[in-house]
C-alpha positions in Angstrom: -27.5 -6.0 -1.3 -30.9 -6.8 -2.7 -31.3 -10.6 -2.6 -34.2 -10.6 -5.0 -32.2 -9.1 -7.9 -29.2 -10.9 -9.2 -25.9 -9.0 -9.3 -24.8 -7.7 -12.6 -21.3 -6.3 -12.5 -20.3 -3.5 -14.9 -16.5 -3.1 -15.4 -15.7 0.6 -14.7 -11.9 0.5 -15.0 -9.0 -1.9 -15.2 -5.2 -1.5 -15.3 -2.0 -3.1 -14.0 -3.0 -2.3 -10.3 -6.4 -3.9 -10.5 -10.0 -3.3 -11.4 -13.2 -1.5 -10.4 -16.6 -2.9 -11.1 -20.1 -1.7 -10.2 -23.2 -3.6 -9.2 -26.3 -1.5 -9.8 -28.7 -3.7 -7.8 -26.4 -3.5 -4.7 -25.2 0.1 -5.4 -21.7 -1.2 -4.6 -18.3 -0.6 -6.2 -15.9 -3.5 -6.0 -12.2 -2.7 -6.1 -10.0 -5.6 -6.9 -6.3 -5.1 -6.1 -4.2 -8.2 -6.4 -5.8 -10.8 -4.1 -7.8 -8.2 -2.2 -11.4 -7.4 -3.0 -13.0 -4.3 -1.4 -16.7 -3.6 -1.7 -17.7 0.0 -1.0 -21.0 1.9 -1.2 -20.9 3.7 -4.5 -21.4 7.1 -3.0 -18.1 6.7 -1.2 -16.1 6.2 -4.4 -15.7 10.0 -4.8 -14.2 10.4 -1.3 -11.8 7.4 -1.8 -10.7 8.8 -5.2 -10.0 12.2 -3.5 -8.1 10.4 -0.7 -5.9 8.6 -3.2 -5.3 11.8 -5.3 -4.1 13.6 -2.2 -1.9 10.6 -1.2 -0.4 10.4 -4.7 0.4 14.2 -4.6 1.9 14.0 -1.2 4.0 10.9 -2.2 5.3 12.9 -5.2 6.3 15.8 -2.9 7.9 13.4 -0.5 10.0 11.8 -3.3 11.0 15.2 -4.6 12.1 16.4 -1.2 14.0 13.2 -0.6 15.8 13.5 -4.0 16.7 17.2 -3.3 18.0 16.2 0.2 20.2 13.4 -1.3 21.4 15.7 -4.1 22.4 18.4 -1.5 24.1 15.7 0.6 26.2 14.5 -2.4 27.2 18.1 -3.3 28.4 18.8 0.3 30.6 15.8 0.4 32.3 16.3 -3.0 36.0 17.3 -2.8 37.0 20.3 -4.9 40.4 19.9 -6.7 
């Protein structure tokens, strides 16, 4: 953080989950998620975005596998008349 230059935040994104802003003088991205505020070096934003994309994909696969497992469990317990 450069103490000689005042912070000027630029809103990068905002949705139901939170917001992301950028301070050019500090070269920091601030993520606001609920009551939590995280300041990260701007160059790390790419890696965090990749991490979240992989986590989102893996979560989708997890839910799909769990749904298939539950569906198979229901089918094996049905009584045929």
